[in-house]
C-alpha positions as CSV (number, residue, x, y, z in Angstrom):
1,R,117.2,120.7,94.9
2,Q,119.2,123.4,96.6
3,E,119.3,124.0,100.3
4,E,118.6,127.8,100.1
5,D,116.2,130.0,98.0
6,C,117.7,130.9,94.7
7,Q,117.0,133.8,92.3
8,V,116.8,132.8,88.7
9,T,116.6,135.0,85.6
10,L,114.9,133.6,82.5
11,T,115.5,135.5,79.3
12,A,113.2,135.2,76.3
13,T,114.5,136.2,72.9
14,L,112.2,136.9,70.0
15,T,113.5,137.4,66.4
16,L,111.3,138.5,63.5
17,D,112.3,140.0,60.1
18,G,115.8,140.9,61.4
19,Y,114.5,142.5,64.6
20,T,115.4,141.0,67.9
21,A,113.7,141.7,71.3
22,T,114.4,140.3,74.7
23,K,112.5,140.1,78.0
24,A,113.8,139.0,81.3
25,F,111.7,137.2,83.9
26,E,112.8,137.0,87.5
27,A,111.8,133.9,89.5
28,T,112.6,132.4,93.0
29,V,113.2,128.7,93.3
30,L,112.4,127.8,96.9
31,K,114.7,125.7,98.9
32,A,113.7,122.0,99.3
33,A,112.3,122.2,102.8
34,D,109.9,125.0,101.9
35,T,108.7,123.2,98.8
36,D,108.2,119.9,100.7
37,Q,106.3,121.7,103.4
38,A,104.0,123.4,100.9
39,Q,103.3,120.2,99.0
40,A,102.6,118.2,102.1
41,A,100.3,120.9,103.3
42,Y,98.5,120.9,100.0
43,D,98.0,117.1,100.1
44,K,96.7,117.4,103.7
45,E,94.1,120.0,102.6
46,K,93.0,117.8,99.7
47,L,92.7,114.7,101.8
48,T,89.0,114.8,102.9
49,F,86.3,112.3,103.9
50,D,85.0,112.4,100.3
51,V,88.4,111.1,99.1
52,I,88.4,108.1,101.5
53,R,84.6,107.4,101.9
54,G,84.2,104.6,99.3
55,Q,80.4,103.7,99.3
56,N,79.8,105.6,102.6
57,T,78.0,108.9,102.5
58,D,78.3,110.0,106.2
59,A,81.4,110.0,108.5
60,Q,78.9,109.2,111.4
61,S,77.7,106.0,109.7
62,V,80.6,104.1,108.2
63,R,79.3,100.7,107.1
64,Y,81.5,100.0,104.1
65,D,85.2,99.7,103.5
66,L,87.2,102.9,103.1
67,L,89.5,103.7,100.3
68,L,92.7,104.9,101.9
69,P,95.2,106.5,99.4
70,S,98.9,105.9,99.9
71,E,100.0,108.9,97.9
72,G,98.8,112.5,97.6
73,A,98.4,114.6,94.4
74,M,101.7,116.3,95.0
75,G,103.6,113.1,95.6
76,S,103.4,113.0,99.4
77,L,103.5,109.5,101.0
78,I,100.4,108.8,103.1
79,S,100.4,106.2,105.9
80,W,97.4,105.4,108.2
81,R,96.9,104.3,111.7
82,S,93.7,103.5,113.6
83,N,93.0,103.6,117.3
84,N,90.6,100.7,116.9
85,T,91.7,98.2,114.2
86,Q,88.9,95.8,115.1
87,S,86.4,98.3,113.7
88,I,88.5,100.0,111.0
89,S,91.8,98.5,110.0
90,E,94.8,100.5,108.8
91,T,94.0,99.4,105.2
92,G,90.4,100.7,105.5
93,K,88.6,97.4,106.2
94,V,85.4,98.1,108.2
95,T,84.0,95.5,110.6
96,L,80.6,96.0,112.0
97,G,79.9,94.6,115.5
98,D,77.1,94.4,118.0
99,E,77.8,97.9,119.4
100,E,78.4,101.3,117.8
101,K,82.1,102.3,117.9
102,T,83.9,105.7,117.4
103,V,87.2,105.4,115.6
104,T,90.0,107.9,115.1
105,L,91.8,107.3,111.8
106,T,95.0,109.3,111.4
107,A,96.8,110.0,108.2
108,T,100.5,111.0,108.2
109,I,101.4,112.9,105.1
110,S,105.2,113.0,104.4
111,K,107.1,114.8,101.7
112,G,110.9,114.9,102.0
113,T,111.7,116.5,105.3
114,A,108.1,117.7,105.9
115,S,105.3,115.9,107.7
116,E,101.7,116.6,108.4
117,E,99.0,114.7,110.2
118,K,95.2,114.7,109.7
119,E,92.6,113.0,111.8
120,F,89.2,111.6,110.9
121,T,86.7,110.9,113.6
122,L,84.4,108.2,112.3
123,T,81.4,106.3,113.7
124,V,81.0,102.6,112.9
125,P,77.3,101.7,113.8
126,A,76.1,98.5,115.2
127,A,75.3,95.9,112.5
128,T,71.7,95.6,111.5
129,E,70.1,92.5,110.0
130,Q,70.5,94.1,106.6
131,D,74.2,94.6,107.3
132,K,74.7,91.0,108.5
133,T,73.1,89.5,105.3
134,R,75.3,91.8,103.2
135,I,78.4,90.8,105.0
136,S,77.6,87.1,104.7
137,A,76.9,87.5,101.0
138,E,80.2,89.4,100.5
139,A,82.1,86.7,102.4
140,A,80.5,84.0,100.2
141,I,81.5,85.9,97.1
142,E,85.0,86.3,98.4
143,A,85.2,82.6,99.1
144,L,84.5,81.8,95.4
145,P,87.6,80.5,93.5
146,D,89.4,82.7,91.0
147,P,87.6,82.0,87.7
148,V,91.0,81.5,86.0
149,S,91.9,78.7,88.3
150,I,88.7,76.7,87.7
151,S,89.5,73.4,85.9
152,R,87.6,70.3,84.9
153,D,88.7,68.7,88.2
154,S,87.6,71.6,90.4
155,Q,84.4,72.6,88.6
156,V,82.1,70.5,90.9
157,S,83.4,72.2,94.0
158,A,83.3,75.6,92.2
159,A,79.7,75.0,91.2
160,A,78.8,74.2,94.9
161,A,80.4,77.4,96.1
162,L,78.6,79.4,93.4
163,A,75.3,77.9,94.5
164,A,76.0,78.8,98.1
165,A,77.0,82.3,97.2
166,K,73.8,82.8,95.2
167,V,71.7,81.8,98.2
168,Q,73.5,84.4,100.4
169,V,73.2,87.1,97.8
170,A,69.4,86.4,97.4
171,A,69.1,86.6,101.2
172,A,71.0,90.0,101.2
173,V,68.8,91.4,98.4
174,A,65.6,90.2,100.3
175,Q,66.8,92.3,103.3
176,G,67.0,95.4,101.1
177,N,70.6,95.4,99.9
178,A,71.2,96.2,96.3
179,E,73.0,93.4,94.5
180,A,75.1,95.8,92.4
181,E,76.5,97.4,95.5
182,L,77.8,94.2,97.0
183,S,81.6,94.1,97.2
184,N,83.2,92.2,94.3
185,V,79.8,91.1,93.0
186,E,81.2,90.9,89.5
187,K,83.1,87.8,90.6
188,L,79.8,85.9,90.8
189,A,79.1,86.4,87.1
190,A,82.7,85.6,86.2
191,V,82.6,82.2,88.0
192,E,79.3,81.4,86.4
193,R,80.6,82.2,82.9
194,K,83.7,80.1,83.5
195,L,81.6,77.1,84.6
196,E,79.3,77.5,81.6
197,N,82.3,77.5,79.3
198,Q,83.7,74.4,81.0
199,K,80.3,72.7,80.6
200,N,80.2,73.6,76.9
201,I,83.7,72.3,76.3
202,S,83.0,69.1,78.1
203,S,79.8,68.5,76.1
204,S,81.7,69.3,72.9
205,M,84.5,66.8,73.8
206,L,81.9,64.1,74.6
207,M,80.1,64.6,71.3
208,E,83.5,64.4,69.5
209,Q,84.3,61.2,71.3
210,E,80.9,59.6,70.6
211,G,81.3,60.5,66.9
212,Y,84.8,59.1,66.7
213,F,83.9,55.7,68.4
214,G,80.7,55.5,66.4
215,K,82.6,55.8,63.2
216,Q,85.1,53.3,64.3
217,F,82.3,50.8,65.1
218,Q,80.6,51.4,61.7
219,E,83.9,50.7,60.0
220,G,84.4,47.5,61.9
221,K,87.5,48.7,63.6
222,I,86.0,48.1,67.0
223,S,83.3,45.8,68.3
224,R,80.8,46.1,71.1
């Protein structure tokens, strides 16, 4: 893009049945700096609490992780900093403690040579018993192995981790948490499906082996 504003004339030509008509349109292409500034300002305006709130409904009661975008609608780059990373990290991870904390989260919106900042003042409340059981359940789910990585050799340990996670989830639900709202809860079902598939495969292989050796014995190819 050019360094100065530029006037441009666009000419449209229409031809029909031998007749030709033209119309000129005048336009101004803004210099790069003005365009960058306008786009950065637009992305700043559109960056609201509703954009970053995740499961939270109130900026004065932030209990769940935030969703912090790295790019605006107009292509601006967005970086984040927190004045209390123990309560809200610069990736949006929220950690509840024993005391209420007020956190200032600052977004820097950059586009070319232009830069804007926007602050969010957020309150992270003290953790309740309900919060604590939810956090424990989410940690147990996070600790589950990736379903793709579960093999015959690791299925016993995976089953033990699944059982432990189910206990934590049940405790969280008993405290009033909705299971569907737990972070990454779908991993629980994915691990369970993988273990069930492994069990079915093992049972099928055992039946095939029993059938094979039974036939060998009947044919006298092997003895007891």
